[in-house]
C-alpha positions as CSV (number, residue, x, y, z in Angstrom):
1,M,140.8,60.9,-90.7
2,T,139.2,62.3,-87.6
3,T,140.7,62.7,-84.1
4,T,139.5,62.7,-80.5
5,T,140.4,65.1,-77.8
6,E,138.7,62.9,-75.1
7,Q,141.2,61.6,-72.5
8,P,141.6,57.9,-72.3
9,D,140.6,55.8,-69.1
10,A,143.3,56.5,-66.7
11,T,142.9,52.8,-65.4
12,E,143.1,51.2,-68.5
13,P,144.6,53.8,-71.0
14,H,145.4,51.2,-73.8
15,V,142.0,49.3,-73.7
16,A,139.5,50.5,-76.4
17,E,136.4,51.9,-74.7
18,N,133.7,49.6,-76.0
19,Y,132.5,49.1,-72.5
20,L,132.0,51.5,-69.5
21,P,132.8,49.2,-66.6
22,L,132.1,50.0,-63.1
23,P,135.1,51.3,-61.2
24,V,136.5,48.0,-59.7
25,T,139.4,45.8,-60.9
26,I,138.9,42.2,-60.2
27,A,142.1,40.0,-59.4
28,H,140.7,37.0,-58.1
29,G,137.4,34.8,-57.7
30,E,136.2,31.8,-56.0
31,G,132.6,30.6,-55.8
32,A,130.3,33.4,-55.8
33,W,132.9,36.0,-54.5
34,V,135.6,38.1,-56.1
35,T,138.5,40.1,-54.8
36,D,139.8,43.3,-56.3
37,S,143.3,44.2,-56.8
38,D,143.4,46.1,-53.5
39,G,142.2,43.1,-51.5
40,K,138.5,44.1,-51.2
41,R,135.9,41.3,-51.4
42,Y,132.6,41.5,-53.5
43,L,129.6,39.2,-53.8
44,D,129.2,38.7,-57.5
45,M,125.6,39.1,-58.3
46,L,126.0,39.3,-62.1
47,A,128.1,36.0,-62.7
48,A,129.5,37.6,-66.1
49,Y,125.7,37.7,-67.5
50,S,125.4,34.0,-66.6
51,A,128.6,32.6,-68.0
52,V,129.8,31.9,-64.5
53,N,126.7,30.0,-63.5
54,F,128.8,27.4,-61.5
55,G,130.8,30.0,-59.7
56,H,134.3,31.3,-60.0
57,R,136.9,28.5,-60.4
58,H,134.6,25.5,-59.8
59,P,137.0,22.8,-58.8
60,D,135.4,20.3,-61.1
61,L,135.6,22.5,-64.2
62,V,139.2,23.6,-63.2
63,A,140.3,20.1,-63.0
64,A,138.8,19.3,-66.4
65,A,140.5,22.2,-67.9
66,E,144.1,21.4,-66.2
67,A,143.9,17.7,-67.3
68,Q,143.1,18.8,-71.0
69,L,145.8,21.4,-70.8
70,Q,148.4,18.6,-70.3
71,R,147.4,16.9,-73.5
72,I,146.3,18.9,-76.3
73,T,144.4,22.4,-76.7
74,L,143.7,22.9,-80.5
75,T,143.8,20.9,-83.5
76,S,141.2,22.8,-85.7
77,R,138.3,21.0,-87.1
78,A,140.7,19.9,-90.1
79,F,141.1,16.8,-87.8
80,R,139.2,15.0,-85.3
81,S,139.7,15.3,-81.4
82,D,138.9,12.8,-78.8
83,Q,137.0,15.3,-76.9
84,L,134.5,16.7,-79.3
85,E,132.2,13.5,-79.7
86,P,131.9,13.0,-76.0
87,F,130.9,16.6,-75.5
88,A,128.5,16.7,-78.5
89,N,126.9,13.4,-77.3
90,T,126.1,14.5,-73.8
91,L,125.0,18.0,-74.9
92,A,122.7,16.5,-77.6
93,Q,121.0,14.2,-74.8
94,L,120.7,17.1,-72.6
95,C,118.7,18.9,-75.4
96,K,116.9,15.8,-76.7
97,K,118.4,16.5,-80.1
98,E,120.7,14.8,-82.5
99,L,123.3,17.0,-83.6
100,V,125.6,19.8,-82.1
101,L,127.4,22.4,-84.0
102,P,130.1,23.9,-81.7
103,M,131.2,27.5,-81.9
104,N,132.9,30.0,-79.6
105,T,130.8,32.8,-78.8
106,G,127.0,33.6,-78.3
107,A,127.0,35.9,-81.3
108,E,128.4,33.1,-83.3
109,A,125.8,30.8,-82.3
110,V,123.1,33.2,-83.3
111,E,124.9,33.9,-86.7
112,T,125.0,29.9,-87.1
113,G,121.4,29.7,-86.3
114,I,120.4,32.3,-88.9
115,K,122.6,30.6,-91.6
116,T,121.0,27.2,-90.8
117,A,117.6,28.6,-91.0
118,R,118.2,30.3,-94.4
119,A,119.7,27.2,-95.7
120,W,116.9,25.0,-94.4
121,G,114.3,27.3,-96.0
122,Y,116.0,27.1,-99.4
123,R,116.9,23.4,-99.3
124,V,114.0,22.0,-97.3
125,K,111.0,24.3,-97.2
126,G,111.6,25.6,-100.8
127,V,111.6,29.3,-100.5
128,A,112.9,31.2,-103.5
129,A,116.6,32.4,-103.5
130,D,117.3,35.3,-101.3
131,R,113.9,35.6,-100.1
132,A,114.0,33.9,-96.6
133,R,112.7,36.0,-93.7
134,I,113.1,35.6,-90.1
135,I,110.8,36.9,-87.3
136,V,112.4,38.6,-84.3
137,A,111.2,40.2,-81.3
138,K,111.4,44.0,-80.5
139,G,113.7,44.6,-77.5
140,N,115.9,41.8,-78.4
141,F,119.4,41.3,-77.7
142,H,121.3,38.4,-79.6
143,G,124.9,39.8,-80.0
144,R,126.6,42.7,-81.7
145,T,127.6,41.5,-85.0
146,T,126.6,43.7,-87.9
147,T,123.8,41.2,-89.0
148,I,122.5,40.9,-85.4
149,V,122.4,44.7,-84.6
150,G,120.6,45.3,-87.8
151,F,117.5,43.6,-86.2
152,S,117.8,45.5,-83.0
153,D,115.9,48.5,-82.0
154,D,118.5,49.8,-79.6
155,P,119.8,52.9,-81.0
156,V,123.2,52.5,-79.2
157,A,123.6,49.1,-80.8
158,R,122.7,50.4,-84.3
159,Q,123.7,53.9,-84.8
160,D,126.7,54.3,-87.4
161,F,127.1,50.7,-88.0
162,G,124.7,50.2,-91.2
163,P,124.1,49.2,-93.9
164,F,122.3,46.1,-92.3
165,A,121.4,42.9,-93.8
166,P,117.8,42.5,-95.0
167,G,115.5,39.6,-94.1
168,F,114.2,40.2,-90.6
169,D,110.7,41.2,-89.3
170,A,110.5,42.7,-85.9
171,V,107.3,42.2,-83.8
172,A,106.2,43.0,-80.4
173,Y,107.6,40.7,-77.6
174,G,105.2,38.3,-75.8
175,D,102.6,38.8,-78.4
176,V,101.6,35.5,-80.3
177,D,98.9,37.3,-82.6
178,A,101.9,39.8,-83.8
179,V,104.1,36.6,-84.7
180,R,100.9,35.1,-86.5
181,A,100.4,38.3,-88.5
182,A,104.0,38.5,-89.7
183,I,104.4,35.0,-91.0
184,T,104.4,34.8,-94.9
185,P,105.3,31.9,-97.3
186,D,109.0,33.2,-97.1
187,T,109.3,32.9,-93.4
188,V,111.9,30.6,-92.2
189,A,112.2,31.0,-88.6
190,V,111.1,32.7,-85.6
191,L,114.1,33.7,-83.4
192,I,113.3,34.7,-79.8
193,E,114.9,34.8,-76.4
194,P,112.4,32.8,-74.0
195,V,113.2,35.6,-71.5
196,Q,114.8,38.8,-72.8
197,G,117.8,39.4,-70.6
198,E,119.6,42.6,-71.7
199,A,116.1,44.2,-71.9
200,G,115.9,43.7,-68.1
201,V,114.8,40.3,-67.4
202,I,111.5,40.6,-69.3
203,V,109.4,37.4,-68.9
204,P,106.7,36.7,-71.5
205,P,103.3,36.0,-70.7
206,E,102.1,32.4,-69.9
207,G,101.5,30.6,-73.1
208,Y,103.6,32.7,-75.4
209,L,106.2,29.9,-76.1
210,R,103.7,27.3,-76.7
211,G,101.9,29.6,-79.0
212,I,105.1,30.2,-81.1
213,R,105.7,26.5,-81.2
214,Q,102.3,25.8,-82.5
215,L,102.5,28.6,-85.0
216,C,105.8,27.2,-86.3
217,D,104.4,23.8,-86.7
218,E,101.3,25.1,-88.6
219,H,103.4,27.0,-91.1
220,N,106.3,24.9,-91.4
221,V,108.7,27.6,-89.8
222,L,111.6,26.8,-87.4
223,F,111.5,27.8,-83.8
224,I,114.9,29.1,-82.8
225,A,115.3,29.6,-79.1
226,D,118.2,31.8,-78.0
227,E,119.0,30.4,-74.6
228,I,122.4,31.9,-74.3
229,Q,121.6,33.7,-71.2
230,S,118.5,31.9,-70.1
231,G,119.6,28.2,-70.5
232,L,121.7,25.7,-68.7
233,G,120.1,26.1,-65.3
234,R,119.7,29.9,-64.9
235,C,115.9,29.9,-65.0
236,G,115.2,27.2,-62.4
237,S,115.2,24.6,-65.5
238,T,117.7,23.4,-67.8
239,F,116.2,25.7,-70.4
240,A,113.8,28.7,-70.2
241,C,111.7,26.9,-72.8
242,D,111.0,24.0,-70.3
243,R,108.9,26.3,-68.2
244,E,106.2,25.8,-70.8
245,D,107.3,22.3,-72.0
246,V,108.4,23.4,-75.3
247,V,111.3,22.2,-77.4
248,P,112.5,24.4,-80.1
249,D,113.9,23.2,-83.5
250,L,117.3,24.9,-82.7
251,Y,118.7,25.9,-79.3
252,L,121.4,28.6,-79.4
253,L,123.7,28.1,-76.3
254,G,126.8,29.7,-74.9
255,K,127.9,31.7,-71.8
256,A,127.7,29.0,-69.1
257,L,128.5,26.3,-71.5
258,G,132.2,27.2,-71.2
259,G,132.1,27.1,-67.3
260,G,133.6,30.6,-67.0
261,I,136.9,29.3,-68.2
262,V,136.6,29.6,-71.9
263,P,134.2,30.6,-74.5
264,V,132.0,27.9,-75.8
265,S,128.9,28.1,-77.8
266,A,126.9,25.7,-79.8
267,V,123.7,25.3,-82.0
268,V,121.8,22.0,-81.1
269,G,119.1,20.5,-83.4
270,N,117.9,17.6,-85.1
271,R,119.6,16.2,-88.4
272,D,116.7,17.3,-90.5
273,V,117.4,20.8,-89.7
274,L,121.1,21.1,-88.5
275,G,122.0,18.5,-91.1
276,V,121.5,21.1,-94.0
277,I,125.0,22.6,-93.2
278,R,127.4,21.0,-95.6
279,P,131.2,20.7,-95.2
280,G,132.9,23.8,-95.9
281,E,129.8,26.1,-95.7
282,H,130.4,27.1,-92.0
283,G,133.1,26.8,-89.3
284,S,135.5,28.1,-87.0
285,T,139.2,27.4,-86.3
286,F,138.7,27.4,-82.4
287,G,135.0,26.1,-82.4
288,G,134.7,22.6,-80.7
289,N,138.6,22.8,-79.8
290,P,139.5,20.0,-77.2
291,L,140.0,22.3,-74.4
292,A,136.6,23.8,-74.8
293,A,135.0,20.5,-75.4
294,A,136.5,19.1,-72.4
295,I,135.2,21.8,-70.2
296,G,131.8,21.7,-72.0
297,H,131.4,18.0,-71.6
298,R,131.8,18.4,-67.8
299,V,129.5,21.3,-67.6
300,V,126.7,19.3,-69.2
301,Q,127.6,16.3,-67.0
302,M,126.9,18.6,-64.1
303,L,123.7,19.9,-65.5
304,H,122.6,16.2,-66.0
305,T,122.3,15.9,-62.3
306,G,119.5,18.5,-62.0
307,R,121.2,20.0,-58.8
308,Y,121.8,23.3,-60.2
309,Q,118.5,23.8,-61.8
310,E,116.9,22.9,-58.5
311,R,119.1,25.4,-56.7
312,A,118.2,28.2,-59.3
313,Q,114.5,27.5,-58.6
314,L,114.5,27.5,-54.8
315,L,117.1,30.4,-54.5
316,G,115.3,32.5,-56.9
317,E,112.1,32.2,-55.1
318,H,113.9,33.2,-51.9
319,L,115.5,36.2,-53.7
320,E,112.4,37.3,-55.3
321,Q,110.3,37.3,-52.0
322,Q,113.0,39.4,-50.5
323,L,113.2,41.9,-53.3
324,Q,109.4,42.3,-53.6
325,A,109.4,43.8,-50.1
326,L,111.5,46.7,-51.4
327,I,108.8,47.8,-54.1
328,G,107.7,51.2,-53.1
329,H,110.8,51.9,-51.2
330,G,113.0,52.8,-54.2
331,I,112.0,50.1,-56.3
332,T,108.9,50.2,-58.8
333,E,109.0,46.7,-60.2
334,V,110.6,43.3,-59.8
335,R,110.7,40.6,-62.5
336,A,112.1,37.4,-61.8
337,V,112.6,33.9,-63.3
338,G,114.7,31.2,-61.4
339,L,117.8,32.9,-60.1
340,W,117.4,36.0,-62.6
341,V,116.1,39.3,-61.5
342,G,115.4,42.6,-63.2
343,I,114.9,45.4,-60.7
344,D,113.5,48.7,-61.9
345,I,114.9,51.7,-59.7
346,D,112.6,54.7,-59.1
347,P,114.0,57.7,-61.2
348,A,113.4,60.0,-58.4
349,I,116.3,58.3,-56.6
350,G,118.7,57.8,-59.4
351,T,119.5,55.7,-62.5
352,G,120.3,52.0,-62.4
353,R,124.1,52.9,-62.7
354,D,123.7,55.1,-59.6
355,I,122.5,52.3,-57.6
356,A,125.1,49.7,-59.1
357,V,127.8,52.0,-58.1
358,R,126.6,52.5,-54.6
359,L,126.1,48.9,-54.2
360,L,129.7,48.2,-55.4
361,E,130.7,50.6,-52.6
362,R,129.2,48.2,-50.3
363,G,130.6,45.1,-51.7
364,V,127.9,44.0,-54.1
365,L,128.4,43.8,-57.9
366,V,125.3,44.1,-60.3
367,K,125.0,45.9,-63.5
368,D,122.6,48.3,-64.8
369,T,120.7,48.1,-68.2
370,H,118.5,50.5,-70.3
371,G,118.8,53.3,-67.7
372,Q,116.7,52.5,-64.8
373,T,117.2,48.7,-64.4
374,I,119.7,46.8,-62.6
375,R,120.1,42.9,-63.0
376,M,120.9,40.1,-60.4
377,A,122.2,36.9,-61.9
378,P,124.4,35.3,-59.0
379,P,126.3,32.1,-59.6
380,L,124.0,29.1,-58.8
381,V,126.3,28.2,-56.0
382,V,125.3,31.3,-53.9
383,R,124.1,30.7,-50.5
384,P,120.8,32.0,-49.2
385,T,122.5,33.9,-46.4
386,E,124.4,35.6,-49.0
387,L,121.6,36.6,-51.2
388,D,119.9,38.0,-47.9
389,W,122.9,40.1,-47.3
390,A,122.9,41.4,-50.9
391,V,119.4,42.5,-50.6
392,E,120.1,44.1,-47.2
393,Q,122.8,46.1,-48.9
394,L,120.4,47.1,-51.6
395,R,118.0,48.3,-49.0
396,L,120.5,50.3,-47.3
397,V,121.5,51.9,-50.6
398,L,117.9,52.7,-51.5
399,D,117.2,54.2,-48.0
400,A,120.1,56.4,-48.3
401,A,119.2,57.4,-51.9
402,R,115.7,58.4,-50.7
403,G,117.2,60.5,-48.0
């Protein structure tokens, strides 16, 4: 056994350091704003990586949670609950699909999608046992289980966590020809993010999603869209795939599906695909629990109105326009889709984390990724004036960093 001489985090000495949080301790939240333990307010421009799409403590979602807390919260899937079918029905309608397999976290949804694709490959497509392969994209982020990090190309995610599961072929993101070249008779699925979030809000070229859909149809391969961050309104449409009028065989959903209150995820597909999973082959004690289903049902009802998708589109255009004006003034590139933006910081003035810390000091919360990039993904309830204020704080931080 080895020991470490590093000093523990003085603020959270008993919390394992699997994260390096920014130096702020949040105690309260409402709408697009949070308050720290000292009473200082911050504009939340991250929304828990899109998990808080509807703002902190949205009254409709809190009411749904409180009502269900007074009834029952957990039965396990050993029994039916009166909340699960209404949730599954509305979510299936939103996705224009037939079946919903509920889980808890995004990574669980991805693992469920992988198992479903392999079972479909063996039981429907006729791939020989243990030969199924899934095409993924380089730069991906689908979670942190050992299977998932095994097909990541991020050394921080992979190092010291092997050996990894076989069966994955990584190709360049945004390149339809690379997907085509990787397809073999043993390929059962193409698993991609319609927009790569953790990579820095990487938006693929026009036609990429349509090209994948066409290839999958031609070669009898499943198209699995990881919409855990991009879906449920974030990109200015219900799903990022809607931007190219593409419907995948399986949607992987999470984050915003729990309304920022409880973890809720789901795999959604038609019976001919998702129906390959048999009783006892996959499950979760908490997946589809009555509390989660009640909250998820209300989330989907809110999305059915289209109001939040429209806000994300209009406010996203407004935010992007404001940020584009800062290119050349400490920013080298801005990538935006809906109310989701990746901002590359000029290395001459600091790292993404440097800028995130300075924004924190000015009351704006963002998060860095991959060294030079910061992401903005505010709750969809944010106001235009609040976005303007956040951009002004960024401008001031950049000006100060440039000297």
